[in-house]
N, CA, C and O atoms as a Tripos MOL2 file, in Angstrom:
@<TRIPOS>MOLECULE
protein
  264   263    66     0     0
PROTEIN
NO_CHARGES

@<TRIPOS>ATOM
      1 N         -82.7930  -10.2480 -152.3020 N.3       1 MET1
      2 CA        -83.9690   -9.6880 -152.9830 C.3       1 MET1
      3 C         -83.6320   -8.7860 -154.1910 C.2       1 MET1
      4 O         -84.4530   -8.5430 -155.0750 O.2       1 MET1
      5 N         -82.5810   -8.3860 -154.1740 N.am      2 ARG2
      6 CA        -82.5840   -7.5080 -155.6900 C.3       2 ARG2
      7 C         -82.1680   -8.4090 -156.5540 C.2       2 ARG2
      8 O         -82.6080   -8.2320 -157.6900 O.2       2 ARG2
      9 N         -81.3690   -9.4480 -156.3900 N.am      3 LEU3
     10 CA        -81.0180  -10.3320 -157.4320 C.3       3 LEU3
     11 C         -82.4840  -10.9740 -157.9440 C.2       3 LEU3
     12 O         -82.7960  -10.9480 -159.1340 O.2       3 LEU3
     13 N         -83.2400  -11.4800 -157.0370 N.am      4 LEU4
     14 CA        -84.5810  -12.0720 -157.6820 C.3       4 LEU4
     15 C         -85.4640  -11.2190 -158.4610 C.2       4 LEU4
     16 O         -86.1090  -11.7210 -159.3820 O.2       4 LEU4
     17 N         -85.5890   -9.6180 -158.1060 N.am      5 GLN5
     18 CA        -86.1320   -8.9580 -158.9570 C.3       5 GLN5
     19 C         -85.4320   -8.6350 -160.0150 C.2       5 GLN5
     20 O         -86.0270   -8.0230 -160.9030 O.2       5 GLN5
     21 N         -84.0540   -8.9460 -160.1860 N.am      6 ALA6
     22 CA        -83.4180   -8.6380 -161.4960 C.3       6 ALA6
     23 C         -83.5920   -9.7260 -162.4370 C.2       6 ALA6
     24 O         -83.1580   -9.7220 -163.5890 O.2       6 ALA6
     25 N         -84.4000  -10.8710 -161.7600 N.am      7 GLY7
     26 CA        -85.0070  -11.9330 -162.6520 C.3       7 GLY7
     27 C         -83.6550  -12.8840 -162.6570 C.2       7 GLY7
     28 O         -83.3760  -13.4680 -163.7040 O.2       7 GLY7
     29 N         -82.8940  -13.0270 -161.6030 N.am      8 ILE8
     30 CA        -82.0720  -14.1800 -161.3980 C.3       8 ILE8
     31 C         -82.8580  -15.2360 -160.7900 C.2       8 ILE8
     32 O         -83.6740  -15.0660 -159.8840 O.2       8 ILE8
     33 N         -82.5500  -16.3840 -161.3640 N.am      9 ASP9
     34 CA        -83.0330  -17.8550 -160.8360 C.3       9 ASP9
     35 C         -82.7590  -17.7650 -159.4710 C.2       9 ASP9
     36 O         -81.9380  -16.9740 -159.0050 O.2       9 ASP9
     37 N         -83.5190  -18.6650 -158.7220 N.am     10 ILE10
     38 CA        -83.4200  -18.9720 -157.4150 C.3      10 ILE10
     39 C         -82.2570  -19.8950 -157.2380 C.2      10 ILE10
     40 O         -81.3450  -19.7630 -156.4210 O.2      10 ILE10
     41 N         -82.3820  -20.6400 -157.9280 N.am     11 ALA11
     42 CA        -81.0860  -21.7870 -157.8380 C.3      11 ALA11
     43 C         -79.7680  -21.1560 -158.0870 C.2      11 ALA11
     44 O         -78.7610  -21.4370 -157.4370 O.2      11 ALA11
     45 N         -79.8180  -20.2300 -159.1220 N.am     12 THR12
     46 CA        -78.4630  -19.5270 -159.0990 C.3      12 THR12
     47 C         -77.9060  -18.5590 -157.6300 C.2      12 THR12
     48 O         -76.7900  -18.2870 -157.1870 O.2      12 THR12
     49 N         -79.1890  -18.2670 -157.2340 N.am     13 ILE13
     50 CA        -78.7430  -17.4900 -155.9140 C.3      13 ILE13
     51 C         -78.3360  -18.4720 -155.0220 C.2      13 ILE13
     52 O         -77.2280  -18.3910 -154.4900 O.2      13 ILE13
     53 N         -79.1700  -19.4770 -154.7710 N.am     14 ALA14
     54 CA        -78.6160  -20.4920 -154.1820 C.3      14 ALA14
     55 C         -77.0140  -21.1270 -154.0430 C.2      14 ALA14
     56 O         -76.3610  -21.7410 -153.1990 O.2      14 ALA14
     57 N         -76.8700  -20.7220 -155.0560 N.am     15 LEU15
     58 CA        -75.3530  -21.3790 -155.6410 C.3      15 LEU15
     59 C         -74.5330  -20.2570 -154.9280 C.2      15 LEU15
     60 O         -73.6120  -20.5580 -154.1680 O.2      15 LEU15
     61 N         -74.8910  -18.9030 -155.1900 N.am     16 TRP16
     62 CA        -74.0100  -17.7910 -154.9350 C.3      16 TRP16
     63 C         -73.5700  -17.7880 -153.4040 C.2      16 TRP16
     64 O         -72.4150  -17.7680 -152.9770 O.2      16 TRP16
     65 N         -74.6900  -17.8110 -152.7170 N.am     17 LEU17
     66 CA        -75.0170  -18.1310 -151.2500 C.3      17 LEU17
     67 C         -74.3330  -19.3130 -150.4780 C.2      17 LEU17
     68 O         -74.0010  -19.2470 -149.2940 O.2      17 LEU17
     69 N         -74.1920  -20.2220 -151.1570 N.am     18 GLY18
     70 CA        -73.4050  -21.4890 -150.6490 C.3      18 GLY18
     71 C         -74.2970  -22.1150 -149.9250 C.2      18 GLY18
     72 O         -73.8340  -22.6810 -148.9360 O.2      18 GLY18
     73 N         -75.7850  -22.2250 -150.1460 N.am     19 HIS19
     74 CA        -76.8650  -22.8020 -149.7200 C.3      19 HIS19
     75 C         -77.0290  -24.2070 -150.4220 C.2      19 HIS19
     76 O         -77.1670  -24.4680 -151.6170 O.2      19 HIS19
     77 N         -76.9690  -25.0820 -149.2500 N.am     20 GLU20
     78 CA        -77.0610  -26.7580 -149.7790 C.3      20 GLU20
     79 C         -78.6080  -26.9720 -150.3480 C.2      20 GLU20
     80 O         -78.7680  -27.8190 -151.2270 O.2      20 GLU20
     81 N         -79.5260  -26.3660 -149.9540 N.am     21 ASN21
     82 CA        -81.1570  -26.6000 -150.0180 C.3      21 ASN21
     83 C         -81.4310  -25.3370 -150.7400 C.2      21 ASN21
     84 O         -80.9720  -24.2070 -150.5750 O.2      21 ASN21
     85 N         -82.1020  -25.7050 -151.3940 N.am     22 ILE22
     86 CA        -82.9790  -24.4710 -152.4200 C.3      22 ILE22
     87 C         -83.9110  -23.7250 -150.9200 C.2      22 ILE22
     88 O         -84.0610  -22.5120 -150.7760 O.2      22 ILE22
     89 N         -84.2690  -24.4520 -150.2520 N.am     23 ARG23
     90 CA        -85.5530  -23.9980 -149.4460 C.3      23 ARG23
     91 C         -85.0260  -22.9680 -148.4880 C.2      23 ARG23
     92 O         -85.7790  -22.1190 -148.0100 O.2      23 ARG23
     93 N         -83.3740  -23.0450 -148.1150 N.am     24 THR24
     94 CA        -82.9650  -22.3010 -147.2760 C.3      24 THR24
     95 C         -82.9470  -20.8040 -147.9320 C.2      24 THR24
     96 O         -83.2840  -19.8780 -147.1940 O.2      24 THR24
     97 N         -82.5710  -20.5180 -149.2880 N.am     25 THR25
     98 CA        -82.7100  -19.6640 -149.7680 C.3      25 THR25
     99 C         -83.9160  -18.8650 -150.2030 C.2      25 THR25
    100 O         -83.9890  -17.6640 -150.4630 O.2      25 THR25
    101 N         -84.7290  -19.6840 -150.2220 N.am     26 GLN26
    102 CA        -86.4590  -19.3460 -150.3410 C.3      26 GLN26
    103 C         -86.6840  -18.5490 -148.9780 C.2      26 GLN26
    104 O         -87.3890  -17.5520 -149.1350 O.2      26 GLN26
    105 N         -86.2610  -18.7590 -147.7380 N.am     27 ILE27
    106 CA        -86.4690  -18.0150 -146.6020 C.3      27 ILE27
    107 C         -86.3800  -16.7290 -146.5380 C.2      27 ILE27
    108 O         -87.1520  -15.8890 -146.0780 O.2      27 ILE27
    109 N         -84.8180  -16.6010 -147.3140 N.am     28 TYR28
    110 CA        -84.4300  -15.4050 -147.1620 C.3      28 TYR28
    111 C         -85.2740  -14.2500 -148.3390 C.2      28 TYR28
    112 O         -85.3860  -13.0360 -148.1670 O.2      28 TYR28
    113 N         -85.8100  -15.0820 -149.5740 N.am     29 LEU29
    114 CA        -86.1210  -14.4460 -150.6460 C.3      29 LEU29
    115 C         -88.0500  -14.1110 -150.4770 C.2      29 LEU29
    116 O         -88.7190  -13.3770 -151.2040 O.2      29 LEU29
    117 N         -88.4750  -14.8370 -149.4230 N.am     30 HIS30
    118 CA        -89.7120  -15.0290 -149.3220 C.3      30 HIS30
    119 C         -90.4460  -13.7910 -148.8460 C.2      30 HIS30
    120 O         -91.6160  -13.6920 -149.2170 O.2      30 HIS30
    121 N         -89.9030  -12.7520 -148.0190 N.am     31 ALA31
    122 CA        -90.6220  -11.4900 -147.7380 C.3      31 ALA31
    123 C         -89.7580  -10.4170 -148.6010 C.2      31 ALA31
    124 O         -88.5270  -10.4330 -148.5810 O.2      31 ALA31
    125 N         -90.4560   -9.5530 -149.3040 N.am     32 ASP32
    126 CA        -90.2930   -8.8400 -150.0640 C.3      32 ASP32
    127 C         -89.8710   -7.4800 -149.2200 C.2      32 ASP32
    128 O         -90.4430   -7.5320 -148.1320 O.2      32 ASP32
    129 N         -89.0070   -6.1880 -149.3490 N.am     33 LEU33
    130 CA        -88.6850   -5.1060 -148.5160 C.3      33 LEU33
    131 C         -89.6250   -4.5260 -148.3630 C.2      33 LEU33
    132 O         -90.0060   -4.3390 -147.2080 O.2      33 LEU33
    133 N         -90.2930   -4.0660 -149.3490 N.am     34 THR34
    134 CA        -91.3690   -3.1870 -149.6870 C.3      34 THR34
    135 C         -92.5560   -3.4730 -148.9170 C.2      34 THR34
    136 O         -93.2710   -2.7240 -148.2510 O.2      34 THR34
    137 N         -92.6370   -5.1350 -149.2250 N.am     35 LEU35
    138 CA        -93.8740   -5.4440 -148.2370 C.3      35 LEU35
    139 C         -93.7570   -5.1480 -146.5760 C.2      35 LEU35
    140 O         -94.7020   -4.7900 -145.8740 O.2      35 LEU35
    141 N         -92.4680   -5.3680 -146.1480 N.am     36 LYS36
    142 CA        -91.9300   -5.4100 -144.8640 C.3      36 LYS36
    143 C         -92.0340   -4.0480 -144.3690 C.2      36 LYS36
    144 O         -92.4860   -3.8870 -143.2350 O.2      36 LYS36
    145 N         -91.6750   -3.0390 -145.0670 N.am     37 GLN37
    146 CA        -91.5210   -1.6380 -145.0120 C.3      37 GLN37
    147 C         -93.3060   -1.1400 -144.9320 C.2      37 GLN37
    148 O         -93.5330   -0.2130 -144.1540 O.2      37 GLN37
    149 N         -94.0770   -1.5140 -145.4220 N.am     38 ARG38
    150 CA        -95.7330   -1.2140 -145.5240 C.3      38 ARG38
    151 C         -96.2490   -1.8030 -144.4700 C.2      38 ARG38
    152 O         -97.2460   -1.3310 -143.9250 O.2      38 ARG38
    153 N         -95.7900   -2.6550 -144.1350 N.am     39 ALA39
    154 CA        -96.4930   -3.6130 -142.6150 C.3      39 ALA39
    155 C         -95.8330   -2.5690 -141.5830 C.2      39 ALA39
    156 O         -96.6150   -2.0740 -140.7710 O.2      39 ALA39
    157 N         -94.6840   -2.2350 -141.5310 N.am     40 LEU40
    158 CA        -94.1470   -1.5350 -140.5270 C.3      40 LEU40
    159 C         -94.3320   -0.2490 -140.5110 C.2      40 LEU40
    160 O         -93.8100    0.2210 -139.5000 O.2      40 LEU40
    161 N         -94.9100    0.6680 -141.2630 N.am     41 ASP41
    162 CA        -95.6170    1.6500 -141.5370 C.3      41 ASP41
    163 C         -96.9190    1.8200 -141.0230 C.2      41 ASP41
    164 O         -97.2560    2.9520 -140.6750 O.2      41 ASP41
    165 N         -97.8620    0.6850 -140.8980 N.am     42 ARG42
    166 CA        -98.9450    0.4100 -140.7230 C.3      42 ARG42
    167 C         -98.9250    0.0610 -139.1780 C.2      42 ARG42
    168 O        -100.0250   -0.0520 -138.6380 O.2      42 ARG42
    169 N         -98.0120   -0.0850 -138.5660 N.am     43 THR43
    170 CA        -97.7190   -0.6600 -137.1290 C.3      43 THR43
    171 C         -97.3310    0.4370 -136.1040 C.2      43 THR43
    172 O         -96.9580    0.3640 -134.9330 O.2      43 THR43
    173 N         -97.5870    1.6630 -137.0940 N.am     44 ALA44
    174 CA        -96.7020    2.8440 -135.7510 C.3      44 ALA44
    175 C         -97.5880    3.0140 -134.6410 C.2      44 ALA44
    176 O         -98.6360    2.3840 -134.7790 O.2      44 ALA44
    177 N         -97.4840    3.6980 -133.5410 N.am     45 PRO45
    178 CA        -98.0830    4.0450 -132.6930 C.3      45 PRO45
    179 C         -99.0550    4.9760 -132.9680 C.2      45 PRO45
    180 O         -98.8780    5.6920 -133.9540 O.2      45 PRO45
    181 N        -100.1880    5.1370 -132.2060 N.am     46 PRO46
    182 CA       -101.1800    6.0990 -132.4610 C.3      46 PRO46
    183 C        -100.3700    7.5140 -132.2780 C.2      46 PRO46
    184 O         -99.3780    7.5650 -131.5510 O.2      46 PRO46
    185 N        -100.8980    8.7440 -133.0420 N.am     47 GLY47
    186 CA       -100.2080    9.8020 -132.7060 C.3      47 GLY47
    187 C         -98.7240   10.0920 -133.2610 C.2      47 GLY47
    188 O         -98.1670   11.1830 -133.1350 O.2      47 GLY47
    189 N         -98.1960    9.0440 -133.8500 N.am     48 SER48
    190 CA        -96.9050    9.2120 -134.6190 C.3      48 SER48
    191 C         -97.0540    9.4250 -135.9050 C.2      48 SER48
    192 O         -98.1170    9.4030 -136.5250 O.2      48 SER48
    193 N         -95.7300    9.6860 -136.4200 N.am     49 ARG49
    194 CA        -95.7010    9.8950 -137.8540 C.3      49 ARG49
    195 C         -95.3490    8.8100 -138.1370 C.2      49 ARG49
    196 O         -94.5560    8.2560 -137.3750 O.2      49 ARG49
    197 N         -95.8670    8.0390 -139.4730 N.am     50 PRO50
    198 CA        -95.4090    7.1020 -139.8530 C.3      50 PRO50
    199 C         -93.9000    6.8010 -140.7590 C.2      50 PRO50
    200 O         -93.6430    7.8450 -141.3570 O.2      50 PRO50
    201 N         -93.2550    6.1530 -140.9360 N.am     51 GLY51
    202 CA        -92.0850    6.3540 -141.6180 C.3      51 GLY51
    203 C         -91.0030    5.5560 -141.0550 C.2      51 GLY51
    204 O         -91.2740    4.5580 -140.3890 O.2      51 GLY51
    205 N         -90.0330    5.8450 -141.2280 N.am     52 ARG52
    206 CA        -88.7280    5.1020 -140.7250 C.3      52 ARG52
    207 C         -88.1370    5.9260 -139.8120 C.2      52 ARG52
    208 O         -88.1430    7.1520 -139.9220 O.2      52 ARG52
    209 N         -87.5080    5.1870 -138.7100 N.am     53 TYR53
    210 CA        -87.0090    5.9440 -137.5450 C.3      53 TYR53
    211 C         -85.8390    6.8950 -137.9230 C.2      53 TYR53
    212 O         -85.0990    6.4490 -138.8000 O.2      53 TYR53
    213 N         -85.4880    8.3000 -137.3560 N.am     54 HIS54
    214 CA        -84.5320    8.7540 -137.4090 C.3      54 HIS54
    215 C         -83.9990    9.1820 -136.1700 C.2      54 HIS54
    216 O         -84.4890   10.0830 -135.4880 O.2      54 HIS54
    217 N         -82.8460    8.4310 -135.8460 N.am     55 PRO55
    218 CA        -82.1520    8.6300 -134.2620 C.3      55 PRO55
    219 C         -82.1150   10.2350 -134.1940 C.2      55 PRO55
    220 O         -82.1850   10.8700 -135.2460 O.2      55 PRO55
    221 N         -82.0100   10.8610 -133.0170 N.am     56 PRO56
    222 CA        -81.6810   12.1130 -132.7740 C.3      56 PRO56
    223 C         -80.0420   12.4020 -133.0200 C.2      56 PRO56
    224 O         -79.2630   11.4850 -132.7610 O.2      56 PRO56
    225 N         -79.5150   13.7150 -133.5360 N.am     57 ASP57
    226 CA        -78.4940   13.8620 -134.0440 C.3      57 ASP57
    227 C         -77.1630   13.6120 -132.5090 C.2      57 ASP57
    228 O         -75.9940   13.2260 -132.4780 O.2      57 ASP57
    229 N         -78.0020   14.0070 -131.6070 N.am     58 GLU58
    230 CA        -76.9200   13.6950 -130.4670 C.3      58 GLU58
    231 C         -76.5380   12.1770 -130.2220 C.2      58 GLU58
    232 O         -75.5650   11.7940 -129.5710 O.2      58 GLU58
    233 N         -77.4120   11.4340 -130.8160 N.am     59 LEU59
    234 CA        -77.2750    9.7940 -130.4600 C.3      59 LEU59
    235 C         -76.1550    9.4280 -131.4790 C.2      59 LEU59
    236 O         -75.2380    8.6600 -131.1920 O.2      59 LEU59
    237 N         -76.2970   10.0340 -132.6890 N.am     60 LEU60
    238 CA        -75.3830    9.8650 -133.8330 C.3      60 LEU60
    239 C         -74.1630    9.7910 -133.8400 C.2      60 LEU60
    240 O         -73.3260    9.0170 -134.3040 O.2      60 LEU60
    241 N         -74.1650   11.3190 -132.8690 N.am     61 ALA61
    242 CA        -72.8780   11.7440 -132.5240 C.3      61 ALA61
    243 C         -72.2510   10.9020 -131.3730 C.2      61 ALA61
    244 O         -71.0360   10.9840 -131.1910 O.2      61 ALA61
    245 N         -72.8500   10.2720 -130.7570 N.am     62 PHE62
    246 CA        -72.3780    9.6550 -129.4660 C.3      62 PHE62
    247 C         -71.7390    8.1610 -130.2150 C.2      62 PHE62
    248 O         -70.6580    7.7640 -129.7800 O.2      62 PHE62
    249 N         -72.3160    7.4800 -131.1600 N.am     63 LEU63
    250 CA        -72.2530    6.1840 -131.5880 C.3      63 LEU63
    251 C         -70.7890    6.3890 -132.4350 C.2      63 LEU63
    252 O         -69.7870    5.7020 -132.2360 O.2      63 LEU63
    253 N         -70.9000    7.5100 -133.4400 N.am     64 GLU64
    254 CA        -69.7830    7.7410 -134.0820 C.3      64 GLU64
    255 C         -68.1860    8.0510 -133.4170 C.2      64 GLU64
    256 O         -67.0650    7.8500 -133.8860 O.2      64 GLU64
    257 N         -68.6210    8.5960 -132.1920 N.am     65 GLY65
    258 CA        -67.5790    8.8360 -131.5070 C.3      65 GLY65
    259 C         -66.9540    7.2150 -130.9120 C.2      65 GLY65
    260 O         -65.8360    6.9830 -130.4530 O.2      65 GLY65
    261 N         -67.7540    6.5490 -131.0520 N.am     66 LEU66
    262 CA        -67.2310    5.0510 -130.2280 C.3      66 LEU66
    263 C         -65.9360    4.3790 -130.9120 C.2      66 LEU66
    264 O         -65.4620    3.3410 -130.4510 O.2      66 LEU66
@<TRIPOS>BOND
     1     1     2 1
     2     2     3 1
     3     3     4 2
     4     3     5 am
     5     5     6 1
     6     6     7 1
     7     7     8 2
     8     7     9 am
     9     9    10 1
    10    10    11 1
    11    11    12 2
    12    11    13 am
    13    13    14 1
    14    14    15 1
    15    15    16 2
    16    15    17 am
    17    17    18 1
    18    18    19 1
    19    19    20 2
    20    19    21 am
    21    21    22 1
    22    22    23 1
    23    23    24 2
    24    23    25 am
    25    25    26 1
    26    26    27 1
    27    27    28 2
    28    27    29 am
    29    29    30 1
    30    30    31 1
    31    31    32 2
    32    31    33 am
    33    33    34 1
    34    34    35 1
    35    35    36 2
    36    35    37 am
    37    37    38 1
    38    38    39 1
    39    39    40 2
    40    39    41 am
    41    41    42 1
    42    42    43 1
    43    43    44 2
    44    43    45 am
    45    45    46 1
    46    46    47 1
    47    47    48 2
    48    47    49 am
    49    49    50 1
    50    50    51 1
    51    51    52 2
    52    51    53 am
    53    53    54 1
    54    54    55 1
    55    55    56 2
    56    55    57 am
    57    57    58 1
    58    58    59 1
    59    59    60 2
    60    59    61 am
    61    61    62 1
    62    62    63 1
    63    63    64 2
    64    63    65 am
    65    65    66 1
    66    66    67 1
    67    67    68 2
    68    67    69 am
    69    69    70 1
    70    70    71 1
    71    71    72 2
    72    71    73 am
    73    73    74 1
    74    74    75 1
    75    75    76 2
    76    75    77 am
    77    77    78 1
    78    78    79 1
    79    79    80 2
    80    79    81 am
    81    81    82 1
    82    82    83 1
    83    83    84 2
    84    83    85 am
    85    85    86 1
    86    86    87 1
    87    87    88 2
    88    87    89 am
    89    89    90 1
    90    90    91 1
    91    91    92 2
    92    91    93 am
    93    93    94 1
    94    94    95 1
    95    95    96 2
    96    95    97 am
    97    97    98 1
    98    98    99 1
    99    99   100 2
   100    99   101 am
   101   101   102 1
   102   102   103 1
   103   103   104 2
   104   103   105 am
   105   105   106 1
   106   106   107 1
   107   107   108 2
   108   107   109 am
   109   109   110 1
   110   110   111 1
   111   111   112 2
   112   111   113 am
   113   113   114 1
   114   114   115 1
   115   115   116 2
   116   115   117 am
   117   117   118 1
   118   118   119 1
   119   119   120 2
   120   119   121 am
   121   121   122 1
   122   122   123 1
   123   123   124 2
   124   123   125 am
   125   125   126 1
   126   126   127 1
   127   127   128 2
   128   127   129 am
   129   129   130 1
   130   130   131 1
   131   131   132 2
   132   131   133 am
   133   133   134 1
   134   134   135 1
   135   135   136 2
   136   135   137 am
   137   137   138 1
   138   138   139 1
   139   139   140 2
   140   139   141 am
   141   141   142 1
   142   142   143 1
   143   143   144 2
   144   143   145 am
   145   145   146 1
   146   146   147 1
   147   147   148 2
   148   147   149 am
   149   149   150 1
   150   150   151 1
   151   151   152 2
   152   151   153 am
   153   153   154 1
   154   154   155 1
   155   155   156 2
   156   155   157 am
   157   157   158 1
   158   158   159 1
   159   159   160 2
   160   159   161 am
   161   161   162 1
   162   162   163 1
   163   163   164 2
   164   163   165 am
   165   165   166 1
   166   166   167 1
   167   167   168 2
   168   167   169 am
   169   169   170 1
   170   170   171 1
   171   171   172 2
   172   171   173 am
   173   173   174 1
   174   174   175 1
   175   175   176 2
   176   175   177 am
   177   177   178 1
   178   178   179 1
   179   179   180 2
   180   179   181 am
   181   181   182 1
   182   182   183 1
   183   183   184 2
   184   183   185 am
   185   185   186 1
   186   186   187 1
   187   187   188 2
   188   187   189 am
   189   189   190 1
   190   190   191 1
   191   191   192 2
   192   191   193 am
   193   193   194 1
   194   194   195 1
   195   195   196 2
   196   195   197 am
   197   197   198 1
   198   198   199 1
   199   199   200 2
   200   199   201 am
   201   201   202 1
   202   202   203 1
   203   203   204 2
   204   203   205 am
   205   205   206 1
   206   206   207 1
   207   207   208 2
   208   207   209 am
   209   209   210 1
   210   210   211 1
   211   211   212 2
   212   211   213 am
   213   213   214 1
   214   214   215 1
   215   215   216 2
   216   215   217 am
   217   217   218 1
   218   218   219 1
   219   219   220 2
   220   219   221 am
   221   221   222 1
   222   222   223 1
   223   223   224 2
   224   223   225 am
   225   225   226 1
   226   226   227 1
   227   227   228 2
   228   227   229 am
   229   229   230 1
   230   230   231 1
   231   231   232 2
   232   231   233 am
   233   233   234 1
   234   234   235 1
   235   235   236 2
   236   235   237 am
   237   237   238 1
   238   238   239 1
   239   239   240 2
   240   239   241 am
   241   241   242 1
   242   242   243 1
   243   243   244 2
   244   243   245 am
   245   245   246 1
   246   246   247 1
   247   247   248 2
   248   247   249 am
   249   249   250 1
   250   250   251 1
   251   251   252 2
   252   251   253 am
   253   253   254 1
   254   254   255 1
   255   255   256 2
   256   255   257 am
   257   257   258 1
   258   258   259 1
   259   259   260 2
   260   259   261 am
   261   261   262 1
   262   262   263 1
   263   263   264 2
@<TRIPOS>SUBSTRUCTURE
     1 MET1         2 RESIDUE 1 A MET
     2 ARG2         6 RESIDUE 1 A ARG
     3 LEU3        10 RESIDUE 1 A LEU
     4 LEU4        14 RESIDUE 1 A LEU
     5 GLN5        18 RESIDUE 1 A GLN
     6 ALA6        22 RESIDUE 1 A ALA
     7 GLY7        26 RESIDUE 1 A GLY
     8 ILE8        30 RESIDUE 1 A ILE
     9 ASP9        34 RESIDUE 1 A ASP
    10 ILE10       38 RESIDUE 1 A ILE
    11 ALA11       42 RESIDUE 1 A ALA
    12 THR12       46 RESIDUE 1 A THR
    13 ILE13       50 RESIDUE 1 A ILE
    14 ALA14       54 RESIDUE 1 A ALA
    15 LEU15       58 RESIDUE 1 A LEU
    16 TRP16       62 RESIDUE 1 A TRP
    17 LEU17       66 RESIDUE 1 A LEU
    18 GLY18       70 RESIDUE 1 A GLY
    19 HIS19       74 RESIDUE 1 A HIS
    20 GLU20       78 RESIDUE 1 A GLU
    21 ASN21       82 RESIDUE 1 A ASN
    22 ILE22       86 RESIDUE 1 A ILE
    23 ARG23       90 RESIDUE 1 A ARG
    24 THR24       94 RESIDUE 1 A THR
    25 THR25       98 RESIDUE 1 A THR
    26 GLN26      102 RESIDUE 1 A GLN
    27 ILE27      106 RESIDUE 1 A ILE
    28 TYR28      110 RESIDUE 1 A TYR
    29 LEU29      114 RESIDUE 1 A LEU
    30 HIS30      118 RESIDUE 1 A HIS
    31 ALA31      122 RESIDUE 1 A ALA
    32 ASP32      126 RESIDUE 1 A ASP
    33 LEU33      130 RESIDUE 1 A LEU
    34 THR34      134 RESIDUE 1 A THR
    35 LEU35      138 RESIDUE 1 A LEU
    36 LYS36      142 RESIDUE 1 A LYS
    37 GLN37      146 RESIDUE 1 A GLN
    38 ARG38      150 RESIDUE 1 A ARG
    39 ALA39      154 RESIDUE 1 A ALA
    40 LEU40      158 RESIDUE 1 A LEU
    41 ASP41      162 RESIDUE 1 A ASP
    42 ARG42      166 RESIDUE 1 A ARG
    43 THR43      170 RESIDUE 1 A THR
    44 ALA44      174 RESIDUE 1 A ALA
    45 PRO45      178 RESIDUE 1 A PRO
    46 PRO46      182 RESIDUE 1 A PRO
    47 GLY47      186 RESIDUE 1 A GLY
    48 SER48      190 RESIDUE 1 A SER
    49 ARG49      194 RESIDUE 1 A ARG
    50 PRO50      198 RESIDUE 1 A PRO
    51 GLY51      202 RESIDUE 1 A GLY
    52 ARG52      206 RESIDUE 1 A ARG
    53 TYR53      210 RESIDUE 1 A TYR
    54 HIS54      214 RESIDUE 1 A HIS
    55 PRO55      218 RESIDUE 1 A PRO
    56 PRO56      222 RESIDUE 1 A PRO
    57 ASP57      226 RESIDUE 1 A ASP
    58 GLU58      230 RESIDUE 1 A GLU
    59 LEU59      234 RESIDUE 1 A LEU
    60 LEU60      238 RESIDUE 1 A LEU
    61 ALA61      242 RESIDUE 1 A ALA
    62 PHE62      246 RESIDUE 1 A PHE
    63 LEU63      250 RESIDUE 1 A LEU
    64 GLU64      254 RESIDUE 1 A GLU
    65 GLY65      258 RESIDUE 1 A GLY
    66 LEU66      262 RESIDUE 1 A LEU
């Protein structure tokens, strides 16, 4: 996505990713991350704050200890 936003041609991106067909690359480039985030923000359950999920510190400590 960032390469495309920086003005790199889709065919060049396809070559870098090793895609045989440019249509495969377009699957990945189709959805902009900003659009995805806006869609996720609009689907927050009623009564909750919109935005990204931030796990509790205990969960992070547990996961880092694995």
